[in-house]
Backbone bond lengths (Angstrom), bond angles and torsions (degrees), N, CA, C in turn:
res aa  C-N    CA-C-N  psi(-1)  N-CA   C-N-CA  omega(-1)  CA-C   N-CA-C  phi
1 M - - - 1.453 - - 1.518 107.75 -
2 R 1.310 116.35 132.58 1.456 121.02 176.78 1.523 109.10 -92.53
3 V 1.318 116.38 134.29 1.457 121.75 179.91 1.526 108.88 -129.70
4 K 1.322 115.29 155.97 1.457 121.35 -178.59 1.517 109.21 -124.91
5 C 1.320 116.57 130.50 1.469 121.91 179.19 1.530 108.76 -66.89
6 V 1.326 116.28 136.16 1.463 120.06 -177.82 1.528 112.35 -74.64
7 L 1.326 118.08 -19.70 1.458 120.41 -178.02 1.520 113.16 -95.08
8 C 1.337 117.74 -48.75 1.463 119.97 -173.32 1.528 113.10 -108.35
9 D 1.328 118.77 -0.19 1.461 124.44 179.22 1.526 113.74 60.02
10 K 1.321 117.08 25.46 1.463 121.89 176.88 1.529 108.33 -79.75
11 I 1.329 116.78 132.28 1.455 121.56 -178.95 1.522 109.26 -97.36
12 E 1.339 116.12 128.57 1.460 122.75 179.60 1.515 109.14 -129.23
13 K 1.306 115.26 167.58 1.460 120.65 -179.64 1.525 108.74 -116.39
14 L 1.339 116.25 131.38 1.460 123.01 175.62 1.524 108.35 -112.04
15 E 1.314 115.73 150.74 1.459 119.99 174.12 1.526 108.61 -65.80
16 D 1.330 116.74 144.96 1.463 120.97 -176.58 1.524 112.68 -63.86
17 F 1.330 117.42 -30.12 1.465 120.29 -176.04 1.529 112.66 -99.02
18 D 1.304 116.53 10.34 1.455 121.68 176.43 1.531 108.89 -68.61
19 P 1.341 118.99 137.93 1.473 120.00 179.43 1.533 113.14 -57.48
20 L 1.328 117.23 -35.29 1.465 120.07 178.14 1.527 110.71 -65.80
21 A 1.321 117.79 -40.31 1.466 120.98 178.35 1.521 110.45 -64.00
22 K 1.325 116.65 -40.38 1.458 120.17 178.65 1.524 110.77 -63.98
23 R 1.329 116.60 -42.40 1.460 120.92 179.38 1.524 110.90 -62.59
24 L 1.342 116.58 -41.87 1.462 119.97 -179.69 1.525 111.66 -68.35
25 R 1.322 117.21 -34.39 1.463 120.86 178.92 1.516 111.92 -70.32
26 N 1.325 116.69 -43.05 1.463 120.86 -172.22 1.519 114.38 -86.25
27 R 1.307 117.23 -22.22 1.468 120.36 -178.69 1.525 109.07 -129.37
28 P 1.312 118.33 96.12 1.462 121.26 -175.21 1.530 114.40 -63.51
29 I 1.312 118.74 -17.13 1.462 120.44 -179.86 1.533 111.12 -71.31
30 H 1.335 117.03 -24.08 1.460 120.57 177.92 1.523 109.27 -73.06
31 T 1.315 116.58 139.19 1.456 121.48 179.98 1.517 109.73 -119.91
32 Y 1.324 115.99 160.86 1.460 122.00 -177.12 1.516 109.81 -105.72
33 M 1.329 116.17 135.90 1.454 122.92 172.23 1.510 107.99 -124.37
34 C 1.332 117.18 132.35 1.462 120.17 179.49 1.531 109.08 -68.21
35 E 1.313 114.74 164.65 1.464 120.29 -174.95 1.526 111.93 -63.95
36 S 1.338 118.01 -37.41 1.464 119.89 -179.11 1.530 111.23 -66.76
37 C 1.316 118.17 -40.31 1.474 121.18 177.90 1.526 110.43 -68.13
38 D 1.330 116.43 -40.53 1.455 120.87 178.90 1.529 110.76 -62.31
39 D 1.339 116.95 -43.18 1.465 120.79 178.11 1.526 111.44 -64.61
40 R 1.326 116.78 -40.44 1.462 121.03 -179.71 1.522 110.91 -63.12
41 I 1.316 117.50 -43.68 1.461 121.30 179.38 1.521 110.63 -66.88
42 A 1.331 117.14 -41.31 1.467 120.70 179.06 1.526 110.77 -62.96
43 E 1.328 116.63 -40.45 1.467 120.53 179.92 1.524 111.07 -64.28
44 R 1.317 116.60 -43.20 1.469 119.61 179.79 1.526 111.71 -68.57
45 T 1.314 117.09 -34.18 1.463 120.33 177.77 1.518 110.57 -65.62
46 V 1.326 116.79 -41.77 1.465 120.82 177.78 1.527 110.22 -62.09
47 K 1.335 117.55 -40.01 1.470 120.88 178.00 1.530 111.14 -63.52
48 R 1.349 116.80 -42.43 1.469 119.70 178.84 1.513 111.26 -64.92
49 K 1.334 117.95 -40.45 1.459 120.70 178.60 1.517 110.83 -64.32
50 A 1.325 116.96 -38.67 1.459 121.07 -179.56 1.527 111.79 -70.12
51 S 1.330 118.35 -25.89 1.459 120.89 -178.67 1.526 112.17 -72.12
52 G 1.323 117.07 -20.48 1.452 120.17 -179.80 1.516 113.66 90.08
53 L 1.320 118.20 -6.10 1.458 121.70 -179.22 1.526 112.28 -93.47
54 F 1.310 117.24 -4.42 1.462 122.20 -178.58 1.518 108.63 -86.94
55 T 1.317 116.57 120.97 1.461 120.45 177.38 1.521 109.14 -127.16
56 T 1.303 115.13 146.07 1.458 120.27 175.26 1.523 107.72 -104.30
57 P 1.312 116.58 140.54 1.458 118.84 -179.21 1.529 110.85 -68.84
58 N 1.310 116.02 127.19 1.459 121.51 177.74 1.520 108.20 -110.67
59 P 1.319 116.96 119.24 1.467 118.41 179.59 1.525 110.34 -67.56
60 Q 1.314 115.42 141.16 1.459 120.94 178.32 1.527 108.81 -75.37
61 K 1.321 116.39 126.88 1.451 121.15 178.40 1.540 108.89 -84.70
62 E 1.308 114.39 127.86 1.459 118.87 178.16 1.519 108.56 -88.35
63 E 1.320 116.34 133.76 1.452 120.09 178.25 1.520 108.80 -80.78
64 S 1.308 114.61 138.76 1.447 120.27 -177.59 1.529 109.44 -101.10
65 D 1.328 115.30 151.19 1.459 120.98 177.08 1.525 111.27 -82.24
66 W 1.310 117.41 -11.73 1.466 120.99 -179.73 1.509 110.26 -74.92
67 P 1.338 116.02 134.03 1.475 118.44 -179.39 1.501 113.91 -74.11
C-alpha cells in the first residue's frame, strides 16, 4: 500500500497486512505521518514540556450532591 505523509508529502510503501495499513484503509479519518516527521514532532513536544509552558487542559470536575 502506498501512503503519503500529511506534513512533508513523502510517499512510502507499507506492507498490505501491516496493522497501520489496515487502519488507514478501514478508517479514512486516520492519517499517515512518516517516521522523520513523527520524530520531529515528538522532539519538539518534549522540549515544550521541559520548558514548563506546556499545559494540558484538565476538565473541571463538578461535585455532585448525591452521596
